[in-house]
C-alpha positions in Angstrom: 21.4 104.4 11.2 22.9 101.9 8.7 21.1 99.1 10.5 17.7 100.7 9.9 18.5 101.0 6.2 19.8 97.5 5.7 16.9 96.0 7.7 14.7 96.5 4.6 17.0 95.3 1.8 14.3 94.2 -0.5 12.6 97.6 -0.6 16.0 99.3 -0.9 16.9 97.1 -3.9 13.5 97.9 -5.5 14.2 101.6 -4.9 17.6 101.5 -6.6 16.2 99.5 -9.5 13.5 102.1 -10.1 16.0 104.9 -9.9 18.2 103.2 -12.5 15.3 102.5 -14.9 14.0 106.1 -14.5 17.4 107.6 -15.1 18.1 105.4 -18.1 14.8 106.5 -19.6 15.6 110.2 -18.9 19.0 109.9 -20.6 17.6 108.2 -23.6 14.9 110.8 -23.9 17.7 113.4 -24.5 19.4 111.4 -27.2 16.0 110.8 -28.9 15.3 114.5 -28.8 18.5 115.0 -30.8 17.5 112.2 -33.2 14.1 113.8 -33.8 15.7 117.2 -34.5 18.4 115.7 -36.9 15.7 113.6 -38.7 13.4 116.7 -39.0 16.3 118.8 -40.4 17.2 116.0 -42.9 13.5 115.4 -43.7 13.8 111.8 -42.8 10.8 109.5 -42.2 12.7 108.2 -39.1 11.3 111.2 -37.3 8.1 109.4 -36.7 9.9 106.3 -35.2 12.1 108.5 -33.0 9.0 110.6 -31.9 7.1 107.5 -30.9 10.1 106.0 -29.1 10.7 109.3 -27.2 7.0 109.3 -26.2 7.3 105.8 -24.8 10.5 106.7 -22.9 8.7 109.7 -21.3 5.9 107.3 -20.2 8.5 104.9 -18.8 10.3 107.7 -16.9 7.1 108.9 -15.4 6.1 105.4 -14.4 9.5 104.5 -12.8 9.7 107.9 -11.1 6.2 107.3 -9.6 7.3 103.8 -8.4 10.4 105.4 -6.9 8.3 107.9 -5.0 6.0 105.2 -3.6 9.0 103.0 -2.5 10.8 106.0 -1.1 7.8 107.0 1.0 7.4 103.5 2.3 11.1 103.2 3.2 11.2 106.5 5.0 8.0 105.6 6.9 9.4 102.2 8.1 12.8 103.7 9.0 11.1 106.3 11.2 8.7 103.7 12.6 11.6 101.5 13.6 13.6 104.4 15.0 10.8 105.9 17.1 9.9 102.4 18.4 13.5 101.7 19.4 13.8 105.1 21.2 10.6 104.3 23.1 11.8 100.8 24.0 15.1 102.3 25.2 13.4 104.9 27.4 11.1 102.3 29.1 14.1 100.0 29.5 16.1 102.5 31.5 16.6 101.9 35.2 14.8 104.1 37.7 17.7 106.5 38.3 18.6 106.9 34.6 15.0 107.4 33.6 14.4 110.3 36.1 17.7 111.9 35.1 15.7 113.6 32.3 12.2 115.1 32.4 9.3 113.9 30.4 9.6 116.9 28.0 13.0 115.8 27.0 11.8 112.3 26.1 8.8 113.6 24.2 11.1 115.9 22.3 13.3 113.0 21.4 10.4 110.9 20.2 8.6 113.7 18.3 10.9 116.7 17.4 14.2 115.0 16.9 12.8 112.0 15.0 11.0 114.5 12.8 14.2 116.3 12.1 16.0 113.0 11.3 13.2 112.2 8.9 13.4 115.7 7.3 17.2 116.0 7.2 18.4 112.4 6.8 15.8 109.7 5.8 13.9 111.6 3.1 17.2 113.1 1.8 18.8 109.6 1.7 16.4 108.4 -1.0 16.7 111.6 -3.0 20.5 111.4 -2.6 20.5 107.9 -4.1 18.2 109.1 -6.9 20.3 112.1 -8.0 23.7 110.4 -7.5 22.7 107.5 -9.7 21.2 109.8 -12.3 24.2 112.2 -12.3 26.5 109.2 -12.8 24.5 107.9 -15.8 24.2 111.4 -17.3 28.0 111.9 -17.0 28.7 108.6 -18.7 26.3 109.6 -21.5 28.0 113.0 -22.0 31.4 111.2 -22.1 30.0 108.9 -24.9 28.8 112.0 -26.7 32.0 113.9 -26.4 34.8 113.2 -23.9 36.1 116.8 -23.8 32.6 118.1 -22.9 32.4 115.5 -20.1 35.6 116.7 -18.5 34.4 120.3 -18.5 31.0 119.3 -17.2 32.5 117.2 -14.4 34.8 120.1 -13.3 32.3 122.9 -13.5 29.0 121.2 -12.6 30.5 119.7 -9.4 31.6 123.1 -8.0 28.3 123.5 -6.0 29.2 120.4 -4.0 32.0 122.2 -2.2 29.7 124.9 -0.7 28.2 122.8 2.2 31.8 121.7 3.1 32.9 125.3 3.4 30.1 126.1 5.9 29.6 122.7 7.5 30.6 123.8 11.0 28.3 126.7 10.9 25.4 124.5 9.8 26.2 121.9 12.5 26.4 124.5 15.3 23.2 126.2 14.3 21.4 122.9 14.1 22.6 121.8 17.5 21.4 125.2 18.9 18.0 124.8 17.3 17.6 121.2 18.6 18.5 122.3 22.1 16.0 125.2 21.8 13.2 123.0 20.7 13.9 120.5 23.5 13.9 123.2 26.1 10.7 124.6 24.7 9.0 121.2 24.9 10.2 120.8 28.5 8.9 124.2 29.3 5.6 123.5 27.7 5.3 120.3 29.6 6.0 122.1 32.9 3.5 124.9 32.2 0.7 122.6 31.2 1.3 120.4 34.2 1.2 123.5 36.4 -2.1 124.8 35.0 -3.9 124.8 38.3 -1.1 126.6 40.1 -0.8 129.3 37.4 -4.6 130.0 37.6 -4.8 129.8 41.4 -2.2 132.6 41.7 -3.6 134.6 38.7 -0.3 134.3 36.9 -1.6 133.5 33.4 -0.2 136.6 31.7 3.2 136.2 33.3 3.5 132.6 32.0 2.1 133.5 28.6 4.9 136.1 28.3 7.6 133.7 29.4 6.4 131.2 26.8 6.2 133.8 24.1 9.8 134.9 24.8 11.0 131.3 24.8 9.1 130.6 21.6 10.6 133.7 19.9 14.1 132.5 20.8 13.4 129.0 19.5 12.0 130.3 16.2 14.8 132.8 15.8 17.3 129.9 16.1 15.2 128.1 13.5 15.3 131.2 11.2 19.1 131.4 11.5 19.4 127.7 10.7 17.2 128.2 7.6 19.0 131.4 6.7 22.4 129.7 6.4 20.7 126.9 4.5 19.2 129.4 2.0 22.6 131.1 1.5 24.2 127.7 0.7 21.5 126.8 -1.8 21.7 130.2 -3.5 25.4 130.0 -3.9 25.0 126.4 -5.3 22.4 127.7 -7.8 24.7 130.6 -8.9 27.6 128.2 -9.5 25.3 125.7 -11.3 23.9 128.3 -13.7 27.4 129.7 -14.3 28.7 126.2 -15.1 25.7 125.5 -17.4 26.4 128.8 -19.3 30.1 127.8 -19.8 29.0 124.3 -21.0 26.5 125.8 -23.5 29.3 128.1 -24.9 31.6 125.1 -25.3 28.9 123.0 -26.9 28.2 125.8 -29.4 32.0 125.9 -30.2 31.8 122.2 -31.0 29.0 122.8 -33.4 31.0 125.5 -35.2 34.0 123.1 -35.4 31.7 120.4 -36.9 32.1 118.0 -34.0 28.4 118.3 -33.1 25.3 118.1 -35.3 22.3 120.2 -34.3 20.7 117.2 -32.8 23.8 116.3 -30.8 24.0 119.9 -29.5 20.4 119.6 -28.5 21.0 116.3 -26.7 24.1 117.6 -25.0 22.3 120.7 -23.7 19.5 118.5 -22.5 21.9 116.1 -20.7 23.8 119.0 -19.0 20.4 120.4 -17.9 19.6 116.9 -16.5 22.9 117.1 -14.7 22.5 120.5 -13.1 19.5 119.6 -11.0 21.1 116.5 -9.5 24.2 118.4 -8.6 22.3 121.1 -6.8 20.2 118.5 -5.1 23.3 116.6 -4.0 24.7 119.8 -2.6 21.5 120.3 -0.6 21.5 116.6 0.5 25.1 117.0 1.8 24.1 120.1 3.7 21.1 118.3 5.3 23.3 115.3 6.2 25.6 117.6 8.0 22.7 119.2 9.8 21.3 115.8 10.7 24.6 114.5 12.2 24.3 116.2 15.7 20.6 115.1 15.9 21.5 111.5 15.1 24.3 111.6 17.7 21.7 112.8 20.2 19.5 109.8 19.7 22.2 107.2 19.3 22.3 106.4 23.0 18.6 105.6 22.7 18.9 103.1 19.9 21.8 101.1 21.5 19.4 99.5 23.8 20.4 97.7 27.0 17.3 96.4 28.6 17.5 97.0 32.4 14.3 95.1 32.9 16.0 91.7 33.1 13.5 88.9 33.1 13.4 87.0 36.4 14.5 83.4 36.0 14.5 82.7 39.8 11.1 81.1 40.6 11.8 80.8 44.4 9.1 82.6 46.4 10.2 85.5 48.6 9.7 84.3 52.1 12.0 86.6 53.9 13.5 90.1 53.4 16.2 91.4 55.8 17.7 94.9 55.9 21.0 94.7 57.7 22.8 97.9 58.9 21.6 99.7 55.7 23.0 103.2 55.2 22.2 105.8 52.5 23.1 109.4 52.1 21.8 112.0 49.6 23.8 115.2 48.8 26.2 114.3 51.6 23.4 114.2 54.1 22.7 110.9 56.0 19.2 110.0 55.2 19.2 106.4 56.5 21.7 105.2 59.1 22.1 101.6 60.2 18.6 100.6 59.5 17.7 97.0 60.4 14.4 95.2 59.7 13.0 91.8 58.8 9.8 91.2 56.8 8.4 87.6 56.9 6.1 85.8 54.5 2.4 86.7 54.7 2.9 89.2 57.6 1.8 92.8 57.7 4.3 95.6 58.4 4.1 99.4 58.7 7.0 101.8 58.2 6.4 105.1 59.8 8.3 108.4 59.8 8.0 112.1 59.1 8.1 113.4 55.5 11.7 113.2 54.2 12.8 110.6 56.7 13.7 108.1 54.0 10.7 105.8 54.1 10.2 105.7 50.3 14.0 105.5 49.8 14.0 102.2 51.7 11.8 100.7 49.1 13.8 102.2 46.2 16.9 100.6 47.8 15.1 97.2 47.9 14.0 97.5 44.3 17.5 98.5 43.2 16.4 102.0 42.1 19.1 103.5 44.5 22.4 102.1 45.6 23.4 101.4 49.2 26.2 103.3 50.8 26.8 100.4 53.1 25.0 97.4 54.7 23.1 94.7 52.9 19.6 93.6 51.9 19.0 89.9 51.9 16.2 88.0 50.1 15.7 84.5 51.5 19.1 84.7 53.2 21.0 85.8 50.0 22.3 89.2 49.1 19.5 90.9 47.1 20.0 91.0 43.3 17.6 93.1 41.3 16.8 90.3 38.9 15.8 88.1 41.8 12.9 90.3 42.8 11.6 91.6 39.5 8.2 90.2 38.9 7.8 89.2 42.6 7.0 92.6 44.2 4.0 94.8 43.4 4.3 98.5 44.5 1.5 101.1 44.6 3.1 104.5 44.7 1.6 107.6 46.3 0.9 109.3 43.0 -2.2 107.9 41.3 -1.7 107.5 37.5 -4.5 106.3 35.2 -4.4 105.9 31.4 -7.0 107.5 29.2 -8.5 104.0 28.5 -11.1 101.6 29.8 -11.2 100.5 33.4 -10.4 97.0 32.2 -7.2 98.1 30.5 -6.2 100.3 33.5 -6.3 97.3 35.8 -5.0 94.6 33.4 -2.4 97.1 31.9 -3.0 95.3 28.6 -2.0 91.9 29.9 -4.3 88.9 29.1 -6.3 88.8 32.4 -9.7 87.2 32.6 -12.6 89.6 33.1 -13.9 87.3 35.9 -10.7 87.8 37.9 -10.9 91.6 37.4 -14.5 91.6 38.7 -13.6 89.5 41.7 -10.9 92.0 42.6 -13.3 95.0 42.1 -15.7 93.4 44.6 -12.8 92.8 47.1 -11.9 96.5 47.1 -15.5 97.6 47.2 -15.7 99.0 43.7 -19.0 97.2 43.1 -20.4 100.0 40.9 -17.9 98.9 38.2 -18.1 95.2 38.9 -19.9 94.3 35.6 -18.8 93.8 32.0 -20.3 97.2 31.2 -18.4 98.7 34.2 -15.1 97.3 32.9 -15.8 99.2 29.6 -16.1 102.5 31.5 -13.7 105.0 30.0 -11.2 106.7 32.3 -11.2 110.3 31.1 -8.4 112.8 31.4 -6.2 110.7 33.8 -9.3 110.0 36.0 -11.1 113.3 36.2 -14.4 111.3 36.2 -13.4 109.4 39.4 -13.1 110.3 43.0 -9.7 110.2 44.8 -10.7 107.1 46.7 -11.8 105.3 43.5 -8.5 106.2 41.8 -6.6 104.8 44.8 -8.6 101.6 44.8 -8.0 101.1 41.1 -4.3 101.4 41.7 -4.7 98.8 44.5 -6.6 96.5 42.2 -3.7 96.6 39.7 -1.4 95.2 42.4 -3.8 92.7 43.9 -4.8 91.0 40.7 -1.2 90.1 40.0 -0.8 88.1 43.2 2.9 88.8 43.8 4.8 87.6 46.8 5.2 91.1 48.3 2.9 94.1 48.1 4.2 97.5 49.0 1.9 100.5 49.5 3.7 103.8 49.5 1.6 106.5 51.4 -1.8 104.9 50.3 -3.8 107.5 52.4 -2.1 110.6 50.9 -4.5 113.3 49.7 -7.7 111.4 50.8 -10.5 112.7 52.9 -11.2 111.1 56.2 -14.0 108.7 55.0 -12.0 107.5 52.0 -8.8 107.1 54.1 -10.7 104.9 56.6 -12.2 102.9 53.7 -8.7 102.3 52.2 -7.3 101.4 55.6 -9.9 98.7 56.1 -9.3 97.4 52.6 -5.5 97.2 53.2 -5.9 95.4 56.5 -8.1 92.7 54.8 -5.4 91.8 52.4 -4.0 88.3 53.2 -1.7 85.7 51.6 0.9 88.3 50.8 3.8 90.0 52.6 2.4 93.5 53.1 4.6 96.5 53.6 2.7 99.8 54.2 4.6 103.1 54.2 2.5 105.8 56.0 2.7 108.4 58.7 -1.1 108.9 58.9 -2.4 105.5 59.6 -5.1 105.5 62.3 -3.7 104.8 65.8 -6.6 102.4 66.7 -5.7 100.1 63.7 -1.9 99.9 64.3 -2.4 96.7 66.3 -3.4 94.9 63.1 0.2 95.1 61.9 2.6 92.3 62.9 5.4 94.9 63.3 5.9 98.6 63.0 9.3 100.2 62.0 9.9 103.9 62.7 12.4 106.2 60.9 
């Protein structure tokens, strides 16, 4: 987290400067309160000067405190912006296997819930911690200048609340870990239940799932309550010690007045300074407690901010003219899924890979793309052993699952790359989506992941994404899945019209009369 703080040094320096100026103003106010009192008792005309000076100091303290709040809010905001952006970059930079090791709910919880906890427990507290620490230091120096004996007593007694968080730090840490796990599980559960909305309603299970969610939500909030309960106990103990210490300091200051070591004004200033010290000490105690609570959450997101980008940019510009699978073997859960598979895919030819569901058709593609590791055998690209970085950016793949963003048709095809509208319109005509082949059509909003489109239209938009990029190899994974007969035949015809690319189609439902259009068929 230190890197995020130091990244904005200029704002941090401004923050510290405003803290120092506000604290100096607050300290001088206490001294001038004493001067006003002594001047009033002595009936001195200086009381007017001291009164005006004190008023100006109050204005300065308010001004610098306001500037501190503004800078603090800005710093906290940019810290969280940087952190959330880095976590998102890290998630999208994961390789295929690592990405799918966690569900979407876990990633969402990291980006939303855990970042919010770090904001609450660490970032916001850090600025306050700096403020109260600097102020406490300046106040202690001022008390020492006023009376060194009083400063020793103040240091000893007023710092007692700082030990409370240390005594219960393990309890705080464990309860916070438990709550973070609970909120992550709740987010994952919520993601599952909302994704399964149709199934829940089809089987009339609404009440069962509502009850399961209510139970999980209760457990999560109970963990939150226990975390807040120990926090409240710690704060209460800190307040008790602080007030006890303040009471002792007042008694000692009164003793100094009786001994003639303090004037009435100095007594007034001393009490004001000690009062100024008590709040920072309680606040530091709370800050320490929050830092302890934040530690496990920070440790949880650390792997996500030490980014290693798995999406290595391809520097090899050689076109893929030949792909060879040689004695490829792959097993899953100790079960042989692919055994001694051999195949060759040549430039600008059409290939079909057939097989029953679960036979390993899609796994072959994942092996080619480096998403899975071979047990044995080799995959050669242009006669060389396949390296992931050699094929990135050269292969387009259209998966079985259609996914569309809640955005315009244009952005769903271009995926936010700078692609000319004319090229998009040309591709739309190629795949027979002429109803959208106009500038107005490109501005059509895709609603709720494509609820306003037919299954065939969604599949063709997915195909348009791949075609417009003109990669060396185009892989279509079960392009006919979940389509009615008419749409399936339409997609088949569109696929077979694709030229000038090495085409690999994975399907077990392709029409028999059209199989002759493929240059070679491999079966699993």
